[in-house]
C-alpha positions in Angstrom: 128.1 91.5 99.4 129.6 88.4 101.3 127.4 88.4 103.7 126.8 85.0 105.3 123.9 86.0 107.5 122.2 87.5 104.5 123.2 83.9 102.7 121.2 82.1 105.3 118.5 84.3 106.2 117.7 84.6 102.4 118.2 80.7 101.3 121.0 81.9 98.8 124.4 82.2 97.8 126.4 85.2 97.7 123.8 87.6 98.6 124.9 91.1 97.5 121.5 93.5 98.4 120.5 97.3 99.3 118.5 97.5 102.1 116.1 100.2 103.8 113.4 100.5 106.0 110.7 103.0 105.5 108.7 104.1 108.5 105.3 104.2 108.3 102.4 104.7 110.4 102.4 101.8 112.4 104.8 99.7 110.7 108.0 99.8 108.6 108.4 99.0 105.4 111.5 96.8 104.2 112.6 97.5 100.7 115.5 95.6 99.1 117.4 96.1 95.7 118.8 92.6 94.6 122.1 93.1 93.2 122.8 89.3 93.0 121.7 87.5 92.4 120.0 89.4 89.5 116.6 89.9 88.9 114.3 89.5 85.7 111.8 92.0 84.1 109.2 88.9 84.2 105.9 90.2 81.6 102.9 92.0 83.3 101.3 89.3 86.1 97.5 89.6 86.3 96.1 91.3 89.1 93.7 88.2 89.1 96.3 85.7 89.4 96.3 83.7 92.5 99.6 83.0 95.0 100.7 86.9 93.7 101.2 89.0 96.8 101.4 93.0 96.9 102.0 96.4 98.8 99.2 98.4 99.1 99.8 102.3 99.9 97.0 105.1 100.8 97.7 108.2 99.1 95.5 111.4 98.4 95.6 111.2 95.0 96.1 107.8 93.1 96.1 109.6 89.4 98.4 111.5 90.1 100.9 109.0 92.0 100.4 106.5 89.5 101.8 108.8 87.2 104.5 109.5 89.2 105.2 105.7 89.8 104.9 105.0 85.7 107.8 108.0 85.5 109.8 106.1 87.6 109.8 102.9 85.7 106.5 101.3 87.0 104.0 99.9 85.0 100.1 100.7 85.6 97.8 98.2 85.1 94.8 99.9 86.1 92.8 102.6 87.9 89.1 101.6 89.1 87.0 104.2 90.8 84.4 102.4 92.9 80.3 103.3 92.9 81.2 104.8 96.8 84.1 107.2 95.0 87.0 104.4 96.6 89.7 104.9 93.9 92.3 102.3 93.3 95.3 101.5 91.8 97.3 99.0 90.5 100.7 98.9 89.4 104.0 96.8 88.5 107.3 97.6 89.2 109.9 97.0 87.1 110.8 92.8 89.0 107.2 92.2 88.8 105.9 92.8 92.5 102.8 94.1 92.9 101.7 97.7 94.0 98.7 98.8 95.1 97.7 102.3 95.6 94.1 104.0 97.2 92.4 106.7 97.9 89.1 106.4 100.5 86.3 109.1 99.1 85.2 109.4 102.9 87.3 111.0 105.1 85.8 108.4 107.5 86.0 105.3 105.7 86.7 102.6 108.6 90.0 100.9 106.4 91.9 104.1 106.0 94.5 104.6 108.1 93.3 107.9 109.0 90.9 106.3 111.6 92.9 103.4 112.7 92.6 104.0 116.6 96.2 103.3 117.5 99.0 103.6 115.2 101.1 101.6 117.7 99.1 98.4 117.8 101.6 96.0 116.5 104.0 97.6 119.8 100.4 97.5 122.1 100.2 93.5 120.7 103.8 92.8 121.0 103.8 93.9 124.7 100.1 92.5 125.5 101.5 88.7 124.3 104.7 89.9 126.1 103.1 90.5 129.6 100.4 87.3 128.8 103.5 84.6 128.1 105.1 85.7 131.2 102.6 85.2 133.1 
């Protein structure tokens, strides 16, 4: 609390926030919990609504992870299995943020993180852009 830089970056007054960064494959997930200003718990947001963002995690077992998330306080929207066997679970957290869980039925699915050519893709793109900018 009382860090002017937080107020400036978040365009809010008197920000009090707990933050953490979770390493994930080729990126980091930044998680913030606001203590001030306080957040309210909105009504369940439709997954079909426009303009609503989400975060998606690839998991081995959507049903099991969705059950754990519900115990932790999330609200389950639905769990859908596509004709190809890919399963998607959609939830919202207590602040109304969408969280999606996906499990691919085929180990060679090109959308799976297991099949990403390089887990350092972002770092490699940054290096390439820096190199080209220097020329």
